[in-house]
C-alpha positions in Angstrom: 108.6 33.5 97.3 110.3 36.3 98.6 113.5 35.3 97.0 111.7 34.7 93.6 110.2 38.3 93.7 113.5 39.8 94.4 115.0 37.9 91.6 112.6 39.1 89.3 113.0 42.8 90.6 116.5 42.6 90.1 116.0 41.3 86.4 113.5 43.9 85.8 115.6 46.6 87.1 118.6 45.6 84.9 116.7 46.2 81.8 115.5 49.7 82.4 116.6 52.3 79.8 115.5 55.4 78.0 113.9 55.6 74.6 116.6 56.1 71.8 117.5 55.0 68.2 116.9 51.5 67.7 114.4 51.0 70.6 110.9 49.5 70.0 108.2 51.9 69.0 105.4 51.9 71.1 101.7 52.4 70.5 101.8 56.1 71.1 98.3 56.1 73.4 96.9 53.6 76.1 93.6 54.4 77.7 94.4 52.9 81.1 90.8 52.4 82.1 90.2 50.1 79.0 93.5 48.6 79.9 92.5 47.6 83.5 91.2 44.1 84.4 92.1 40.8 83.6 94.7 39.7 80.8 95.9 36.3 80.2 99.3 35.6 79.3 99.4 33.7 75.6 103.1 33.7 75.3 106.5 35.0 76.8 110.0 35.0 76.2 111.2 32.7 78.8 112.4 34.3 82.1 114.4 33.3 85.3 111.3 34.4 87.2 108.8 32.3 85.4 111.3 29.5 83.9 113.7 28.1 86.0 114.6 24.7 87.7 112.3 25.4 90.4 109.5 27.2 88.7 107.5 26.8 85.3 104.6 29.0 85.3 101.3 28.2 83.4 97.8 29.5 83.5 99.6 32.8 84.0 97.4 35.9 84.2 97.9 39.6 85.1 95.3 42.0 86.5 95.6 45.7 86.4 93.7 48.2 88.5 93.9 51.9 89.2 95.2 52.9 92.7 94.1 56.1 94.7 97.9 57.2 94.5 97.5 57.6 90.9 99.5 54.3 90.1 98.2 51.0 88.7 98.3 47.9 90.8 99.5 44.7 89.2 98.5 41.3 90.6 100.6 38.8 88.5 99.3 34.9 89.2 100.6 31.5 87.8 100.5 27.9 88.6 103.8 26.4 89.1 103.8 23.2 87.1 107.0 22.0 88.9 105.2 22.3 92.2 102.1 20.5 91.7 100.3 23.4 90.5 101.1 25.4 93.5 99.9 29.3 93.0 102.4 32.0 92.8 101.4 35.7 93.4 103.2 38.7 92.8 101.9 42.0 93.4 103.5 45.5 92.2 102.6 48.8 91.2 103.1 50.5 87.7 103.6 54.3 86.7 103.3 55.8 83.5 106.6 57.6 82.5 105.1 58.7 78.9 102.3 61.3 78.2 100.4 58.5 76.0 100.6 55.8 79.2 102.6 53.6 76.6 105.5 53.4 78.6 105.2 52.1 82.0 107.7 51.5 85.1 106.8 48.4 87.1 108.2 47.4 90.6 107.5 44.2 92.3 110.0 45.2 95.1 110.7 48.9 95.8 113.5 50.4 94.9 113.6 48.1 91.8 111.7 49.0 88.4 111.7 47.6 85.0 110.1 48.8 81.9 106.8 47.9 80.5 106.4 49.1 77.2 103.1 48.3 75.0 104.5 48.1 71.6 101.2 46.4 70.1 97.4 46.8 71.1 94.3 45.8 69.5 91.8 48.8 68.8 89.3 46.9 71.2 91.9 46.3 73.7 91.4 42.3 73.0 95.2 41.9 73.1 98.5 43.4 73.8 102.2 42.9 73.2 104.3 44.2 75.8 108.1 44.2 75.7 111.4 45.9 77.1 113.3 48.3 75.2 116.3 46.0 75.3 114.2 43.5 73.6 115.3 40.9 76.3 111.5 40.5 77.5 108.0 40.2 75.6 104.8 39.1 76.5 101.6 38.6 74.5 98.5 39.2 76.3 95.0 38.3 75.6 91.6 39.2 77.3 90.4 35.5 76.5 92.0 32.4 78.0 92.8 31.1 74.4 93.9 33.8 72.2 92.9 33.3 68.5 95.4 32.3 65.7 94.6 35.2 63.9 95.0 37.9 66.5 98.4 35.6 67.7 99.5 36.2 64.3 99.0 39.8 64.4 100.5 40.3 67.8 103.7 38.2 66.5 103.8 40.4 63.4 104.2 43.5 65.6 106.9 42.1 67.7 109.0 41.0 64.7 108.5 44.4 63.1 109.6 46.0 66.5 113.0 43.8 66.2 112.1 40.9 68.8 113.3 37.5 68.0 109.8 35.8 67.8 111.8 32.5 67.5 112.0 32.7 71.6 108.5 33.1 72.5 107.0 30.3 74.1 103.4 29.8 74.2 101.6 29.6 77.8 99.5 26.7 78.8 96.0 28.0 80.0 93.6 25.8 81.7 89.9 26.0 82.0 
């Protein structure tokens, strides 16, 4: 498990960049209090830390909470379909790097950080689209275990508008 977390952290650190020409636009403002809580992964670009010869994450969720030090606690969970549904948990911390809180840096293993850019957000915080400036990472998140087709289409349209190859997205199997 520790090796998997290290690998994930190294991969995320490799995609850390500053905003520049041609990078995806972010939403401008994220109310972190409204963003807190449980989110379910509706879809993702396959990643080595979620999809490999030894892991296939299903029933993926992320829980965000404010920390006393001003950071945001991150707890990612999934069931590994290649290991009898064994739960995998990764805990990290995020810090805002933009005045509007729409660009964060996340670390699951200090001193490595990765970009977490909110490029799409439902006005009622029912779903979000999160990516990285290099467009090599993309997640669609929903407050509901099963995201409606209409909301999913809206999220995909935002990702496509911002230059992400949405054909790479894989829907996440959610139980319950």
